[in-house]
N, C-alpha and C positions, 0 to 999 in steps of 0.2 A: 642602387638605391639613393632616391633622394629625399633630402630632408627639407620639410617645409614647417614655417613657423605660423601657429595658429593662435590668434588672441582672441580672446572674449572679453566684453565690458558691459558692465550694468552701471546705469547711469544714477540710479538710486531714486529714492521717492521719499515721502515725508516721513516713513518710519523706519527707511534702513539706508545706510550710506553707500556711497559708488564703490564699486570695486572692481579690477581687472585684474586678468592673469593671460600669461604667455605659456605656449608648451611647444615643443618641437616633435614631429611626426614625421617617421620616416616611412615613405612608399616604396615597395618593390615594384619592378617592373613584371608584368603577368601578360601570359600569351591571350591573345583575344580571337573572337570572330566578329564578322561584319556582315549583317543583313541588311539589305537594301530591298527596299520596295516600291512600286510607285502606283497613283491610282488617278483616275480611273486607267485602268489596261484592259484592252487597247483604249490609246485615245486617238483624236482626229486632229488634224492642223488648226492651230488657233485655238484649242481648248486647254483651259487651265489644267496642270499635272500637280499634283503634292507627290514628293520624293519623301520618305522616311528610311533613315538610317539608324540601326540599332548597332550599338558596340557591347560586347559582354565579355567578361573574362572567361577563360579556360581553367577549370581546375575543381578540385572536390568542395570547395566553397561558393562557388558561383551558384548552387541550388536555384 
């Protein structure tokens, strides 16, 4: 588990004063799947190719 510190700040405006707050959020490690695709496929020598990688969590919450 890795704790991360999260800070939010509001600079205020004519009607509201500035405010800030900090909280710690702990993130647990999750199993993942990785999908990699390329386009166009097939391609030819010298042609630009775009690679896309998607990392997704594995679990009942990953919907």
